[in-house]
VOGU-3710 file (C-alpha; in Angstrom, 3 decimals, decimal comma):
1> xxxxxxxxxx> 5,700/20,407/0,350  6,007/22,515/3,493  2,657/24,097/2,649  0,855/20,802/3,302  1,172/21,339/7,042  1,440/25,123/7,289  -1,575/25,316/9,605  -0,911/22,261/11,760  -0,731/24,367/14,928  -4,304/25,538/14,312
11> xxxxxxxxxx> -5,635/22,001/13,973  -5,392/21,034/17,621  -8,892/22,343/18,313  -10,256/19,272/16,519  -8,927/17,026/19,277  -11,636/16,630/21,899  -14,412/17,291/19,393  -14,345/13,633/18,264  -12,775/14,812/14,999  -9,373/14,451/13,432
21> xxxxxxxxxx> -7,411/15,294/10,337  -5,525/12,666/8,404  -2,447/13,120/6,269  -2,904/10,879/3,223  0,003/9,330/1,374  0,951/6,354/-0,761  3,755/3,858/-0,456  4,248/3,748/-4,224  1,275/1,459/-4,607  -2,397/2,004/-5,402
31> xxxxxxxxxx> -3,365/1,873/-1,735  -3,909/5,065/0,264  -2,531/5,206/3,794  -2,855/7,807/6,542  -1,637/8,995/9,920  -3,063/11,648/12,217  -1,885/15,171/11,368  -1,573/15,973/15,070  1,424/13,650/15,312  3,174/15,126/12,259
41> xxxxxxxxxx> 5,836/17,783/12,706  6,648/18,405/9,032  6,757/16,889/5,557  9,768/17,334/3,297  11,644/15,889/0,366  14,099/13,215/1,387  17,409/14,801/2,476  20,775/13,084/2,405  20,621/10,063/4,692  23,540/8,619/6,622
51> xxxxxxxxxx> 23,626/4,838/6,919  23,971/3,333/10,393  25,849/0,022/10,443  24,112/-2,574/12,583  20,802/-0,699/12,744  17,415/-2,362/12,343  16,766/-3,494/8,775  13,784/-1,110/8,476  15,945/1,906/9,339  17,027/3,471/6,038
61> xxxxxxxxxx> 19,432/5,885/7,699  19,628/9,064/9,743  18,649/12,552/8,579  20,232/15,666/10,066  17,451/18,216/10,506  18,416/21,559/12,046  21,099/19,915/14,142  18,937/16,988/15,281  19,658/13,419/14,162  16,384/11,784/13,142
71> xxxxxxxxxx> 16,163/8,049/12,366  14,325/7,351/9,106  12,096/4,287/8,888  11,181/2,748/5,539  7,447/2,525/6,200  6,850/0,446/3,083  9,234/-2,240/4,312  8,083/-1,933/7,936  4,505/-2,964/7,098  5,490/-5,905/4,922
81> xxxxxxxxxx> 5,935/-4,499/1,400  9,180/-4,840/-0,577  11,678/-2,132/0,489  11,572/1,298/-1,153  14,015/2,247/-3,903  15,071/5,853/-3,531  16,438/6,181/-7,043  13,329/4,893/-8,849  10,232/6,301/-7,136  8,873/9,526/-5,668
91> xxxxxxxxxx> 9,876/9,669/-2,026  8,982/12,030/0,799  9,755/12,151/4,486  7,072/12,538/7,164  8,613/13,682/10,456  6,525/12,593/13,443  6,583/12,613/17,219  5,325/9,486/18,953  5,897/8,351/22,523  8,239/11,285/23,271
101> xxxxxxxxxx> 10,538/10,440/20,347  11,004/11,971/16,889  11,368/9,807/13,798  10,938/10,105/10,056  8,886/7,811/7,854  9,955/7,288/4,272  6,811/7,265/2,105  5,854/7,794/-1,515  3,531/10,542/-2,717  2,030/12,769/-0,023
111> xxxxxxxxxx> -1,491/13,546/-1,221  -3,437/15,914/1,005  -5,112/16,370/4,384  -8,726/15,359/5,034  -10,927/16,407/7,936  -13,201/13,697/9,276  -15,001/12,492/12,402  -13,934/9,578/14,542  -17,402/8,146/13,927  -16,367/7,700/10,278
121> xxxxxxxxxx> -13,287/5,699/11,305  -13,831/1,960/11,583  -11,655/-0,862/12,941  -9,970/-3,001/10,283  -11,907/-6,125/9,266  -11,349/-9,032/11,621  -10,494/-11,142/8,581  -7,367/-8,986/8,163  -5,797/-11,015/10,970  -3,827/-9,912/14,016
131> xxxxxxxxxx> -0,613/-9,383/12,086  -1,860/-6,404/10,069  -0,376/-2,940/10,611  -3,633/-0,985/10,715  -5,524/0,569/13,598  -8,485/1,572/11,445  -9,862/2,258/7,982  -12,076/4,961/6,525  -13,339/6,091/3,111  -12,874/9,291/1,133
141> xxxxxxxxxx> -14,529/10,601/-2,014  -12,258/11,710/-4,871  -13,876/12,736/-8,175  -17,025/10,862/-7,129  -15,006/7,710/-6,561  -14,842/6,162/-3,104  -11,388/5,145/-1,871  -10,494/3,090/1,182  -7,905/4,755/3,429  -5,829/2,528/5,708
151> xxxxxxxxxx> -4,653/4,158/8,950  -1,250/2,873/10,029  -0,665/1,445/13,515  2,514/3,450/14,025  2,926/2,193/17,584  3,164/-1,367/16,296  5,737/-0,323/13,685  7,834/1,437/16,323  7,522/-1,373/18,871  8,993/-3,850/16,384
161> xxxxxxxxxx> 12,007/-1,571/15,919  12,510/-0,047/19,371  11,434/-3,056/21,476  9,845/-1,183/24,395  10,820/-2,556/27,797  8,046/-3,282/30,309  10,494/-3,803/33,182  9,525/-1,913/36,340  12,449/-0,063/37,896  13,748/-1,021/41,312
171> xxxxxxxxxx> 12,088/0,907/44,102  8,879/1,699/42,199  6,799/-1,169/43,567  5,292/-0,570/46,997  5,493/-3,859/48,894  2,859/-2,696/51,369  0,310/-2,414/48,535  1,217/-5,655/46,755  -1,422/-7,884/48,347  -4,136/-5,231/47,900
181> xxxxxxxxxx> -3,411/-4,977/44,157  -4,011/-8,607/43,282  -7,282/-9,260/41,454  -8,377/-5,645/41,079  -9,676/-4,669/37,633  -8,229/-2,099/35,241  -9,989/-1,176/31,989  -7,522/-0,457/29,166  -8,954/1,312/26,119  -6,743/1,622/23,041
191> xxxxxxxxxx> -7,167/0,922/19,341  -3,584/-0,333/19,072  -3,251/-3,959/20,153  0,460/-3,271/20,666  -0,280/-0,450/23,112  -2,785/-2,604/25,009  -0,235/-5,396/25,230  2,376/-3,001/26,627  0,041/-1,732/29,344  -1,218/-5,226/30,150
201> xxxxxxxxxx> 2,323/-6,595/30,346  3,270/-3,838/32,775  0,290/-3,881/35,124  -0,134/-7,651/35,144  3,132/-7,757/37,096  1,172/-6,208/39,976  -1,460/-8,937/39,858  -4,013/-6,606/38,310  -6,706/-8,050/36,045  -6,772/-6,222/32,692
211> xxxxxxxxxx> -10,008/-5,765/30,735  -9,436/-4,582/27,149  -11,506/-2,463/24,771  -10,349/-1,370/21,318  -12,198/1,950/21,109  -14,045/4,504/23,209  -17,534/3,482/22,148  -16,924/-0,150/23,045  -15,682/0,953/26,456  -18,624/3,285/27,040
221> xxxxxxxxxx> -21,126/0,578/26,109  -19,413/-1,833/28,503  -19,517/0,669/31,354  -23,176/1,492/30,668  -24,077/-2,198/30,639  -22,485/-2,586/34,056  -24,451/0,389/35,332  -27,678/-1,072/33,927  -26,914/-4,262/35,849  -26,685/-2,216/39,033
231> xxxxxxxxxx> -22,902/-2,388/39,359  -20,886/0,453/40,830  -18,342/1,167/38,085  -15,967/3,031/40,377  -15,906/-0,012/42,666  -15,620/-2,546/39,846  -12,557/-0,815/38,404  -9,446/0,466/40,113  -9,112/2,827/37,155  -9,615/3,206/33,416
241> xxxxxxxxxx> -6,606/3,894/31,187  -7,563/5,297/27,812  -5,821/6,395/24,646  -6,792/9,754/23,128  -7,193/8,753/19,474  -9,539/5,858/18,676  -12,144/4,922/16,062  -15,797/5,785/16,678  -15,110/7,664/19,926  -11,874/9,246/21,127
251> xxxxxxxxxx> -10,609/9,224/24,692  -11,617/12,810/25,389  -15,201/12,147/24,318  -15,231/8,910/26,313  -14,110/10,751/29,441  -16,697/13,469/28,872  -19,446/10,829/28,592  -18,254/9,100/31,779  -18,223/12,367/33,711  -21,697/13,259/32,386
261> xxxxxxxxxx> -23,278/10,050/33,687  -23,982/10,218/37,458  -23,693/6,429/37,665  -20,026/6,407/36,667  -18,741/9,931/37,120  -16,482/8,894/40,041  -14,481/6,492/37,871  -10,739/7,296/37,974  -9,589/8,026/34,406  -6,005/8,200/33,167
271> xxxxxxxxxx> -5,191/9,391/29,658  -2,272/7,408/28,220  -1,356/8,703/24,789  1,492/9,115/22,323  0,294/12,693/21,851  2,351/14,867/24,169  2,719/18,464/25,242  0,892/21,144/27,208  -2,129/20,908/24,898  -2,937/17,445/26,199
281> xxxxxxxxxx> -2,603/18,604/29,785  -5,148/21,336/29,054  -7,484/18,801/27,447  -7,152/16,502/30,470  -8,377/19,314/32,700  -11,124/20,310/30,274  -12,774/16,892/30,004  -12,042/15,775/33,558  -9,319/13,125/33,345  -7,589/12,466/36,651
291> xxxxxxxxxx> -4,097/11,853/35,254  -2,144/12,148/32,000  0,792/9,938/30,939  2,754/10,095/27,703  3,352/6,627/26,269  5,193/4,409/27,000  6,369/4,740/30,621  5,948/1,552/32,687  7,078/3,127/35,959  4,506/5,921/35,651
301> xxxxxxxxxx> 1,732/3,443/34,880  2,593/1,561/38,043  2,804/4,754/40,104  -0,636/5,887/38,892  -2,187/2,521/39,812  -0,537/2,568/43,240  -1,505/6,187/43,908  -5,106/5,357/43,032  -5,135/2,398/45,402  -3,605/4,487/48,194
311> xxxx> -6,389/7,042/47,796  -9,008/4,299/48,102  -7,392/2,823/51,216  -6,800/6,112/52,993
//
């Protein structure tokens, strides 16, 4: 099983090229699910798990991995299926890092890794409803048969377990800027409705008006339409906050397109992503983002917005 991800460190060059690699797996059903390889640390057979009394009902237990205690989430149960049964079905553990935390997801069969383009990734059908646990879907060919792959909204799964707090710490808000914040526009671009809600809930406390887009292409088309109408994008928006990974166009490509268009190149862009590490900081510099924040940090979101306003008023 360890061989599935033996080259994960070499895969980071796909990020920023509007491409990604998906780790495919099942949840002991006919459906094929996926998450981005870049967020996966390792895949292994399920070790001995220690039960935690009083923990969330979707937490199967805790695994001890090289001295680190890792909570294990029953992904099947977390997205609305009947809970997994360890003794009856094939089970594997996908260890991931999201939002500066490490957790394991209990899944069924781990299939393989596929390389694809974000342009091949589509949002889930609107008829799926708002309660679904998908950020996107795509298709793969297997023995000349086309299969739908459902990409899990991991941030939604985690938010229902961790309950992220949008409270702004005492001393972060600048009272002298409060009146100047009210009514200014912020564009939030993220394929996860949960992530957009978290950012909106945080920045709305400052009186900011939040405009939402669910992928990079939608955001780019909106910005271009404003430019075509003669609007100054950098004046219309205090800043744009974008995720890195999104269907049709990722955040790096979106930023590159913004910087390449003279009409909007001055727009202040902040990358807000669950992908973390020095690689992202290098990508921020490469494509021209102004700031980088690892999700989810309300105080930092507020500080970025206030710093941007200070620079405009100075």
